[in-house]
C-alpha positions in Angstrom: 71.9 3.2 49.4 68.9 3.8 47.2 69.1 4.6 43.5 65.6 5.9 43.0 64.9 6.7 39.4 64.9 10.4 40.1 66.9 10.2 43.4 63.9 11.6 45.3 61.5 8.8 46.0 62.0 5.3 47.4 61.5 2.5 44.9 59.1 -0.3 45.0 59.0 -3.5 42.9 56.3 -6.1 42.6 54.7 -8.5 40.1 52.1 -11.1 39.3 52.4 -14.3 37.3 50.4 -14.3 34.0 48.8 -17.7 34.7 45.3 -18.5 35.8 42.7 -15.8 36.1 43.5 -12.8 38.2 41.0 -12.7 41.1 39.5 -10.0 43.3 42.0 -11.3 45.9 44.9 -10.2 43.6 43.0 -7.0 42.8 42.3 -5.9 46.4 45.5 -7.4 47.9 47.9 -6.2 45.2 46.7 -4.0 42.4 44.7 -1.5 44.5 47.6 -1.2 46.9 50.0 -0.5 44.0 47.6 2.1 42.7 47.5 3.8 46.1 51.3 3.8 46.3 52.3 4.8 42.8 52.5 8.6 43.5 54.5 8.1 46.6 57.2 5.8 45.2 59.2 5.2 42.0 57.5 2.0 40.9 58.3 -1.0 38.7 55.4 -3.4 38.2 56.4 -6.6 36.4 54.5 -9.4 34.8 56.6 -12.3 36.0 56.5 -14.6 33.0 59.9 -16.2 33.8 58.4 -17.4 37.1 55.3 -18.7 35.3 57.2 -21.4 33.3 58.1 -23.3 36.5 54.8 -24.9 35.5 54.2 -26.0 31.9 52.4 -23.3 29.9 50.9 -23.2 26.5 53.1 -20.8 24.5 50.2 -18.9 22.8 48.2 -18.7 26.0 51.2 -17.4 28.0 51.8 -14.6 25.4 48.1 -13.7 25.5 47.9 -13.8 29.3 51.0 -11.6 29.6 49.6 -9.0 27.4 46.2 -9.2 29.2 47.9 -8.7 32.5 49.7 -5.6 31.3 46.3 -4.3 30.2 44.8 -5.2 33.6 47.5 -3.3 35.4 46.7 -0.2 33.4 42.9 -0.7 33.7 43.1 -1.0 37.4 44.7 2.4 37.6 48.4 2.1 37.2 49.9 4.8 35.0 52.3 3.3 32.4 54.1 6.6 31.9 55.0 7.4 35.5 55.4 3.7 36.4 57.5 1.1 34.7 55.2 -1.8 33.6 56.8 -4.6 31.7 57.2 -8.4 31.1 60.0 -9.9 33.1 61.3 -11.9 30.1 62.0 -8.6 28.2 64.7 -7.6 30.7 67.5 -10.2 30.3 69.2 -8.9 33.5 66.7 -10.8 35.7 68.0 -14.1 34.5 71.7 -13.0 34.5 71.6 -11.8 38.1 69.6 -14.8 39.2 72.4 -17.1 38.1 75.0 -15.1 40.0 72.8 -15.0 43.1 72.3 -18.8 42.8 76.0 -19.0 43.7 75.4 -17.0 46.9 72.5 -19.1 48.0 72.8 -22.2 50.1 71.0 -25.5 49.4 69.9 -25.5 53.1 68.1 -22.2 52.6 66.2 -23.4 49.6 65.4 -26.7 51.3 63.5 -24.7 53.9 61.3 -22.9 51.5 57.7 -23.9 52.3 56.3 -22.8 49.0 58.6 -25.2 47.2 57.3 -28.1 49.4 53.7 -27.1 48.8 54.1 -26.6 45.0 56.1 -29.7 44.4 53.5 -31.8 46.3 50.9 -30.5 43.9 53.1 -30.9 40.9 54.9 -34.3 41.3 55.2 -34.9 37.6 57.3 -31.7 37.1 59.4 -31.0 40.1 62.0 -29.0 38.1 65.1 -27.0 39.1 63.3 -23.8 38.3 60.7 -24.5 40.9 63.4 -25.1 43.4 65.4 -22.0 42.6 62.3 -19.8 42.2 63.1 -17.8 45.3 66.5 -16.8 43.9 65.0 -15.4 40.8 62.6 -13.5 43.0 65.6 -12.1 44.9 67.2 -11.1 41.6 64.0 -9.4 40.6 64.0 -7.2 43.7 67.7 -6.6 44.1 68.2 -5.8 40.5 66.5 -2.4 40.9 67.9 -1.4 44.3 64.3 -1.8 45.6 63.5 -0.2 48.9 60.0 -1.5 49.5 58.4 -4.8 48.3 54.6 -5.1 48.6 54.0 -8.8 49.5 51.4 -11.1 51.1 52.1 -13.3 54.1 52.9 -16.3 51.8 56.0 -14.4 50.5 57.5 -13.5 53.8 60.0 -16.3 53.7 61.1 -15.4 50.2 61.7 -11.8 51.1 63.7 -12.9 54.1 65.9 -15.0 51.8 66.3 -12.0 49.5 67.5 -9.9 52.5 69.9 -12.6 53.5 71.4 -12.9 50.0 71.8 -9.1 49.8 73.5 -8.9 53.1 75.8 -11.8 52.3 76.8 -10.3 49.0 77.3 -6.8 50.6 79.4 -8.3 53.4 81.6 -10.2 50.9 82.2 -7.4 48.3 81.1 -4.1 50.0 77.7 -2.4 49.7 76.2 -3.3 46.4 72.5 -4.0 47.1 69.8 -2.1 49.0 68.4 -4.5 51.6 64.6 -4.3 51.0 61.8 -3.9 53.4 58.4 -5.6 53.2 55.1 -3.7 52.8 52.0 -5.6 53.9 48.8 -4.2 52.6 45.9 -4.4 55.0 43.1 -4.4 52.4 42.4 -7.5 50.5 45.0 -9.7 52.1 42.3 -11.7 54.0 40.1 -12.6 51.0 39.4 -16.4 51.0 37.9 -18.9 48.6 34.1 -18.7 48.3 34.0 -22.5 48.5 36.7 -23.1 51.1 36.6 -20.0 53.2 39.5 -21.1 55.4 41.8 -21.1 52.3 43.2 -18.2 50.3 41.3 -17.3 47.1 43.5 -18.6 44.4 43.7 -17.8 40.7 44.5 -21.5 40.1 41.6 -22.8 42.2 40.4 -26.1 40.7 36.8 -25.2 41.6 35.6 -22.4 39.3 33.1 -21.2 41.9 35.9 -20.6 44.5 37.3 -17.5 43.0 35.9 -14.3 41.4 38.0 -13.3 38.4 38.5 -9.7 37.5 37.0 -10.3 34.1 34.0 -12.4 35.2 30.7 -11.0 33.8 28.2 -9.5 36.3 25.9 -12.5 36.2 28.8 -14.9 36.8 29.9 -12.8 39.8 26.4 -12.8 41.2 26.0 -16.5 40.8 29.3 -17.3 42.3 28.5 -15.2 45.4 25.0 -16.8 45.6 26.8 -20.2 45.7 29.3 -19.1 48.3 29.6 -21.4 51.3 28.1 -20.0 54.5 26.9 -22.2 57.4 23.8 -23.4 59.2 23.9 -20.7 62.0 21.5 -18.5 60.1 22.9 -15.3 61.6 25.3 -12.8 60.2 28.3 -12.4 62.6 31.8 -11.4 61.9 33.7 -14.2 63.6 36.2 -16.9 62.8 33.5 -19.4 63.8 31.6 -18.4 60.6 34.5 -18.2 58.0 32.2 -18.1 55.0 30.1 -15.2 56.3 33.2 -13.4 57.5 34.8 -13.7 54.1 31.7 -12.2 52.4 31.8 -9.3 54.8 35.6 -8.8 54.1 34.8 -8.7 50.3 32.1 -6.1 50.9 34.5 -4.0 53.1 37.2 -4.1 50.4 34.8 -2.3 48.1 33.2 0.1 50.5 36.2 0.9 52.7 34.1 0.3 55.8 35.4 -1.6 58.8 33.8 -4.9 59.7 32.1 -3.2 62.6 30.6 -0.5 60.3 29.4 -3.2 57.9 27.7 -5.1 60.7 25.5 -2.1 61.3 23.9 -2.9 57.9 24.0 -6.7 58.1 23.0 -7.4 61.7 19.6 -9.1 61.8 19.6 -9.7 58.0 19.7 -13.1 56.3 22.4 -14.6 54.2 20.5 -13.9 51.0 20.6 -10.1 51.7 24.3 -10.3 52.5 25.1 -12.1 49.3 23.0 -9.7 47.3 24.9 -6.7 48.7 28.3 -8.3 48.2 27.5 -9.2 44.6 26.2 -5.6 43.8 29.3 -4.0 45.4 31.7 -6.3 43.6 30.0 -5.8 40.2 30.1 -2.0 40.7 33.8 -2.1 41.7 34.9 -4.2 38.7 32.7 -2.5 36.0 35.1 0.4 35.2 38.1 -1.9 35.3 36.5 -4.3 32.8 35.4 -1.5 30.5 38.9 0.0 30.4 40.5 -3.4 30.0 38.4 -4.3 26.9 39.3 -0.9 25.3 43.0 -1.5 25.9 43.2 -5.2 24.8 41.9 -4.2 21.4 44.8 -1.8 20.9 47.7 -4.2 20.4 49.9 -1.5 19.0 49.5 0.7 22.1 50.2 -2.3 24.5 53.3 -3.3 22.5 54.6 0.2 22.6 54.1 0.3 26.4 56.0 -3.1 26.7 58.8 -1.9 24.5 59.3 1.5 26.1 59.0 0.3 29.7 61.2 -2.7 29.1 63.9 -0.4 27.8 63.6 1.8 30.9 63.8 -1.3 33.2 66.8 -2.6 31.3 68.6 0.7 31.7 68.2 0.7 35.4 68.9 -3.0 35.8 72.1 -2.9 33.8 73.6 -0.4 36.2 73.2 -2.9 39.0 74.3 -5.9 37.0 77.5 -4.2 35.9 78.4 -3.4 39.5 77.8 -7.1 40.4 79.8 -8.5 37.5 82.7 -6.2 38.3 82.7 -7.2 42.0 82.6 -10.9 41.3 85.5 -10.6 38.9 84.0 -10.7 35.4 85.5 -8.6 32.6 83.0 -5.8 31.8 
């Protein structure tokens, strides 16, 4: 039961929070996958600012980060005319559907969400209800647009399963209303780890500034971070879990070149860590240069970005309202 925008292509929905600094992990693991998919699907790419306020944000900084992320989406290659790119808070239906779906979600289901346990342990001073019901808002984001495919990372598997359960529960209660979405796991970029803790995912909220490469880091900053990347005392370049720091650098290199690890090893075998780091730094700087150039052009044009936000938010609201009206009618509201 898909309601694709032009009734021809399946629909995808995804988003990133406008908090922290977007990393090469986000770029290779999300943005580049989205760019590759945009011609094949009807696509909505959201800046999930409602999700962001589960942690306290500085208002002016949040507004700036939201606009910056819209610009980065476009700079990375997403077409704001053929795709719908917008801030979540500009489409009121996200919050409205989230409340209704809260009433179809069980406490036991939310209690099992591992991300809540993880985030609350790191944020004991602000364990708020929004943090707890975050997965329901995510479900509303997806179901609102009759989404067929959701590009996610491994850390979002549990949330998507909950989304599917909620959709099926509502459909069973009231008749078919929501598309039950499927996950898409991108192979490229999903494995990028912290430069300082190569067994942990590269995070845009990493407390160690040397752990992550931000999309807008200057070339010399990128080079220095990679020079400081943790390796080991083995002294040989091998692509193995026993050398996670070295393996991570090879993965970053392969994300840029498109080579397999085996192909990359033809170049790195017998070389030292300095050579590996130099090649990874040069490849990363080369990859990000056109993105950064395009971003700095866009961010200066506030009028253009605001028009994109206005136009695309209206498109998203139009689609969302069709779903929300069906839901309201089925649960018994006067519409």
